[in-house]
LUMBA-762727 format. One line per field, with one value per residue (C-alpha): residue in three letters; y, z, x. Coordinates in Angstrom, 2 decimals. Layout:
<volums>
residu	[Ala,...]
yy	[Y,...]
zz	[Z,...]
xx	[X,...]
</volums>
This chain:
<volums>
residu	[Met,Asn,Ile,Ile,Lys,Lys,Glu,Trp,Phe,Leu,Phe,Ala,Met,Val,Ala,Ala,Ile,Gly,Leu,Ala,Val,Leu,Met,Pro,Asp,Ile,Gly,Lys,Thr,Gly,Gly,Trp,Leu,Gln,Leu,Gly,Trp,Leu,Thr,Ser,Ile,Gly,Ile,Ala,Leu,Ile,Phe,Phe,Leu,His,Gly,Ile,Gly,Leu,Ser,Ser,Gln,Lys,Ile,Lys,Gln,Gly,Leu,Ser,Asn,Trp,Arg,Leu,His,Val,Leu,Ile,Gln,Val,Thr,Thr,Phe,Val,Ile,Tyr,Pro,Leu,Ile,Trp,Val,Ile,Ala,Gly,Gln,Gly,Met,Leu,Ala,Leu,Leu,Pro,Ser,Ala,Leu,Ala,Ile,Gly,Phe,Cys,Tyr,Leu,Phe,Ala,Leu,Pro,Ser,Thr,Ile,Ser,Ser,Ser,Val,Ala,Met,Thr,Ser,Ile,Gly,Lys,Gly,Asn,Val,Pro,Gly,Ala,Ile,Phe,Asn,Ala,Ser,Leu,Ser,Ser,Ile,Leu,Gly,Ile,Ile,Leu,Thr,Pro,Leu,Leu,Val,Gly,Leu,Phe,Thr,Asp,Val,Gln,Gly,Ala,Gln,Met,Glu,Met,Thr,Ala,Thr,Ile,Val,Ser,Val,Ala,Lys,Leu,Leu,Leu,Leu,Pro,Met,Val,Ile,Gly,Gln,Leu,Cys,Arg,Pro,Leu,Leu,Ala,Ala,Leu,Leu,Glu,Arg,Tyr,Lys,Ser,Ile,Thr,Asn,Lys,Val,Asp,Lys,Trp,Val,Ile,Leu,Met,Ile,Val,Leu,Asn,Ala,Phe,Ser,Asp,Ser,Val,Ala,Glu,His,Ile,Trp,Val,Gly,Phe,Ser,Val,Tyr,Leu,Leu,Leu,Ser,Cys,Val,Ala,Ile,Cys,Leu,Val,Val,Leu,Leu,Ala,Ile,Ala,Tyr,Phe,Leu,Gln,Phe,Ser,Cys,Lys,Lys,Leu,Gln,Phe,Asn,His,Glu,Asp,Glu,Val,Ala,Ala,Val,Phe,Cys,Gly,Thr,Lys,Lys,Thr,Leu,Ala,Ala,Gly,Ile,Pro,Met,Ala,Lys,Val,Ile,Phe,Gly,Ala,Asn,Pro,Asn,Leu,Gly,Met,Ile,Leu,Leu,Pro,Ile,Met,Leu,Tyr,His,Pro,Ile,Gln,Leu,Phe,Tyr,Cys,Ala,Met,Leu,Ala,Asn,Arg,Tyr,Ala,Ala,Arg,Ala,Thr,Thr,Ala,Ala,Thr,Ala,Val,Ala,Ala,Lys]
yy	[124.27,128.57,127.62,124.64,127.44,129.90,128.11,125.72,125.60,124.45,121.32,120.73,119.85,117.71,115.79,115.63,114.00,111.62,111.03,109.67,107.83,105.37,105.77,107.10,105.02,108.03,111.14,109.60,110.79,108.19,107.46,107.94,111.68,112.19,115.07,115.58,117.31,118.57,120.50,122.06,123.32,124.81,126.54,128.20,129.25,130.76,132.87,134.17,135.43,136.61,139.19,140.70,141.47,142.82,146.89,148.70,152.09,150.92,149.36,153.33,154.54,152.45,152.90,155.44,154.09,152.71,152.06,149.58,148.09,146.85,145.86,143.32,142.12,141.46,139.54,137.41,136.38,136.93,136.96,133.87,131.48,132.93,130.36,127.82,128.42,128.44,125.58,123.92,120.61,120.62,119.68,117.50,115.52,115.39,114.99,113.07,114.59,115.12,116.86,119.46,120.33,121.27,123.98,125.19,125.74,127.52,129.28,130.66,131.38,134.67,136.98,136.06,139.10,138.73,137.87,140.29,143.44,142.07,142.11,145.24,147.22,145.15,146.55,150.13,149.61,150.80,149.28,151.00,149.93,146.26,145.78,147.01,144.42,141.75,141.74,142.55,139.48,137.39,138.02,137.86,134.64,133.06,133.68,133.52,130.78,127.95,129.80,129.69,126.21,124.90,126.61,125.28,121.52,119.35,116.46,113.18,113.91,117.23,118.28,120.72,122.03,125.42,127.14,124.35,125.12,128.69,128.52,125.85,128.19,130.62,129.53,128.01,130.52,133.83,133.81,133.43,136.19,138.37,137.44,138.25,141.26,142.44,140.98,143.12,145.51,143.65,140.79,143.00,144.42,140.33,139.43,141.86,141.12,136.59,137.62,135.29,132.61,133.03,133.82,129.98,128.73,128.98,127.29,124.20,124.03,124.18,121.41,119.33,119.83,118.59,115.18,114.58,115.28,112.75,110.45,109.70,109.42,107.49,104.91,105.32,104.52,107.50,108.06,104.84,105.81,108.97,110.06,112.24,113.66,114.30,116.11,118.36,118.88,120.33,122.70,123.89,124.99,127.13,128.49,129.58,131.03,132.80,134.13,135.35,136.82,139.01,140.26,141.08,143.20,144.99,145.57,146.81,148.95,150.75,151.63,152.72,155.09,153.95,154.90,153.27,152.53,151.04,148.83,147.35,146.41,145.42,142.89,141.37,141.33,140.22,137.03,135.87,132.83,132.05,128.82,129.99,130.11,127.99,124.60,125.07,126.37,123.18,121.20,122.82,122.76,119.06,117.42,114.11,113.23,111.00,112.87,116.27,115.95,115.97,118.95,120.78,119.76,122.71,125.28,123.42,123.76,127.04,128.53,128.44,128.89,132.75,133.36,132.78,134.49,137.55,137.72,138.52,140.91,142.75,143.55,144.73,146.52,148.28,149.09,150.61,152.63,153.59,154.69,156.59,158.76,158.92,160.69,162.94,164.33,164.39,167.29]
zz	[14.67,14.57,16.41,13.25,10.37,11.88,12.56,9.99,9.07,12.43,12.41,8.48,9.52,12.28,9.95,7.61,10.39,11.31,7.83,7.22,10.42,9.29,5.47,4.76,1.14,0.15,0.63,0.82,-2.58,-5.02,-3.65,-5.01,-4.88,-6.34,-3.98,-4.53,-7.87,-6.75,-3.98,-5.40,-8.17,-4.57,-3.27,-6.49,-6.50,-3.25,-3.48,-7.31,-5.28,-2.55,-5.08,-6.78,-3.39,-2.55,-2.40,-2.80,-2.38,1.58,1.98,1.03,4.27,6.43,5.11,7.26,10.85,11.01,14.60,14.51,11.68,13.00,16.26,14.21,11.69,14.19,16.50,13.73,12.10,15.54,18.44,17.78,16.22,19.19,21.23,19.39,19.99,23.06,23.83,20.37,22.22,25.09,22.41,20.51,23.08,25.00,21.80,18.43,15.74,13.67,16.12,17.34,14.03,13.87,16.63,14.88,11.63,13.54,15.21,11.07,10.11,8.95,9.94,9.57,6.63,7.10,11.61,11.99,9.94,11.80,15.11,14.86,13.58,16.02,18.98,17.39,15.94,13.30,10.57,7.68,9.59,10.24,6.17,5.47,8.12,7.74,3.80,4.35,6.72,4.04,1.29,3.61,4.77,1.10,1.64,5.32,6.47,4.33,5.54,9.13,8.77,6.97,9.50,12.08,11.40,11.16,12.30,9.82,7.40,7.91,6.43,3.22,0.56,1.21,-2.23,-4.17,-1.39,-1.00,-5.87,-5.33,-2.30,-4.74,-7.89,-6.38,-4.13,-4.86,-8.70,-8.84,-6.14,-8.67,-11.50,-9.32,-8.02,-11.61,-12.55,-9.89,-12.14,-14.79,-12.43,-8.50,-9.50,-10.32,-7.62,-4.97,-6.37,-6.20,-2.72,-0.59,-3.03,-3.24,0.09,0.78,-1.92,0.56,3.16,0.73,-0.17,3.39,3.91,0.84,2.33,5.29,4.41,1.81,4.78,7.49,5.03,4.25,8.43,8.66,5.84,6.97,10.74,11.66,14.89,17.15,21.02,20.20,23.51,24.73,26.83,24.12,22.37,25.79,25.49,22.60,23.50,26.78,24.64,21.97,24.76,26.51,23.29,22.76,25.76,26.03,22.99,24.02,27.35,24.76,22.66,25.11,27.35,24.34,23.19,26.34,26.88,23.06,24.19,20.81,21.38,21.25,17.53,16.95,19.94,18.91,15.65,17.20,18.85,16.55,13.63,16.00,17.63,14.56,12.65,9.27,8.94,5.28,4.18,6.76,5.42,1.80,2.43,4.63,1.48,-0.60,2.02,3.16,0.09,0.42,3.87,6.15,8.85,7.90,9.50,12.65,11.63,10.88,14.23,15.74,13.58,13.78,17.76,17.32,15.13,16.89,20.53,18.84,17.30,20.84,22.98,19.93,19.82,23.91,23.46,20.70,22.61,25.91,23.49,22.09,25.00,26.40,23.39,23.91,28.19,26.52,23.91,26.11,29.14,27.04,25.09,28.71,29.66]
xx	[-34.27,-33.32,-30.07,-29.36,-30.63,-27.93,-25.28,-25.26,-21.98,-20.75,-23.28,-22.38,-18.59,-19.98,-21.98,-19.01,-17.00,-19.52,-19.96,-16.10,-15.60,-18.76,-17.91,-14.19,-15.12,-17.35,-14.72,-11.02,-8.85,-9.59,-12.80,-17.14,-17.46,-13.25,-12.77,-9.46,-9.92,-13.00,-11.70,-8.28,-11.00,-12.83,-9.89,-8.85,-12.83,-12.67,-9.26,-11.07,-13.97,-11.75,-10.24,-12.94,-14.66,-11.34,-12.01,-9.24,-11.05,-11.73,-8.01,-6.44,-8.99,-7.41,-3.33,-2.38,-2.57,0.57,0.71,-2.43,-1.02,2.41,0.28,-2.21,0.75,3.05,0.53,-0.67,2.81,5.53,3.57,1.49,4.26,6.48,4.07,4.76,8.99,8.44,5.72,6.06,9.22,6.72,3.41,5.90,6.11,2.54,0.90,0.72,3.03,0.69,-1.90,1.39,1.84,-1.74,-0.95,2.07,-0.15,-2.79,-0.11,1.30,-2.13,-3.30,-6.36,-9.98,-11.43,-15.71,-15.86,-13.03,-14.41,-18.19,-17.12,-15.24,-18.06,-20.23,-17.96,-17.81,-14.40,-12.25,-13.68,-11.38,-8.69,-9.74,-10.80,-7.07,-4.97,-7.64,-6.74,-3.22,-2.84,-4.87,-2.37,1.13,-0.50,0.23,3.57,4.38,2.41,4.10,7.28,6.86,5.79,8.33,11.12,9.09,8.56,11.63,9.23,9.26,6.54,5.63,9.35,8.42,10.54,9.94,10.45,8.01,5.07,5.27,5.23,2.42,0.32,1.13,-0.53,-3.69,-3.97,-2.55,-2.62,-6.50,-6.69,-4.47,-7.10,-10.31,-8.97,-7.93,-11.68,-13.47,-14.32,-16.30,-17.49,-17.52,-21.52,-22.29,-20.72,-22.74,-26.38,-25.70,-23.82,-26.12,-24.75,-21.53,-21.19,-21.60,-18.88,-16.02,-18.09,-19.06,-15.51,-14.63,-16.76,-15.31,-11.84,-13.21,-15.01,-11.57,-9.02,-11.17,-12.22,-8.31,-7.56,-10.14,-9.48,-5.65,-6.82,-4.85,-7.22,-7.07,-6.23,-7.33,-9.03,-11.08,-8.69,-6.51,-9.77,-9.76,-6.75,-6.57,-9.64,-8.32,-4.69,-7.51,-8.46,-6.06,-4.36,-6.62,-7.60,-3.26,-3.46,-6.89,-4.73,-1.70,-3.24,-5.65,-2.65,-0.55,-2.99,-3.08,0.41,0.35,-2.51,-5.06,-8.50,-11.50,-12.07,-8.41,-8.21,-11.57,-10.27,-6.60,-8.06,-10.52,-7.89,-5.11,-6.71,-8.30,-7.26,-8.37,-10.84,-11.79,-8.25,-6.55,-8.25,-7.59,-4.15,-3.50,-4.92,-1.89,0.81,0.12,-1.46,-2.66,-0.67,-3.13,-2.44,-4.56,-7.41,-5.41,-3.49,-6.72,-8.08,-6.54,-7.74,-11.72,-11.60,-10.31,-12.71,-16.05,-13.86,-12.58,-16.43,-17.93,-15.34,-15.18,-19.09,-19.74,-16.44,-18.03,-21.45,-19.01,-17.12,-20.22,-22.14,-18.54,-19.10,-22.80,-22.30,-19.12,-20.96,-24.16,-21.85,-20.39,-23.85,-24.97,-22.40]
</volums>
């Protein structure tokens, strides 16, 4: 029971997928719950709350360390997309096109905010630097993610009119975030008081989007022929990519002679891909595409894998920092 209580969100996502498989009419677009317009309102609310929670003071604290910022943002928006440039044609040949596009979308996503900062803190890393880079990544992603997906996807059903898509994403995501930031002086204290409630808003909206996306795909018979082997292949791809990026960042940090704090921030901000912003953004970019459930599968698999791996890595970094501090104190 403790595991279910602690990881309720992951269990709820599995339950939403199960409900979509068994009763797609409940969650499909135009179905009983009318999730089509509810999710749009929820997405705007998520980014409005993100705007209120964005502390300009903490971001300013991390501004000066430009080498850290360049490494994280280049990894997020150049190195990850390069994986698609190198392996994309192979994925399109081996995987269903919607699933391959899902990996393209995963590689183009920005970093997370909450878990990147939390893991950096656990690993005794540069928290202001992590806050700055995770926040910057989220803002850049509103423009760069649809731009990269538009540049890389020329498969039928995945083509997008880039200008229109970026404008749509900006209106639904960036505009509420800007309004939230403007309202921060008035609402920040209220948001902090009800943090236990507001922190769950994004999760409930994501659950609605997952239910809607998978209900649509089941209703359109998208999953016919999808095998366990294919699912395991997706898990393997996610794991290999995560380990490769983590190794690349650790190697780069050593070459750049980063201290422990900056290495921790670089690894946890650079390896992460956001589920919280990624699923709502996919809803905007791909619209009512019946393949959306399959497009979302890679980020839904990558999310728990990255959390599990980064939690182990954070504890390892924390132990290393404690050992170093003890050695210095003993001198």
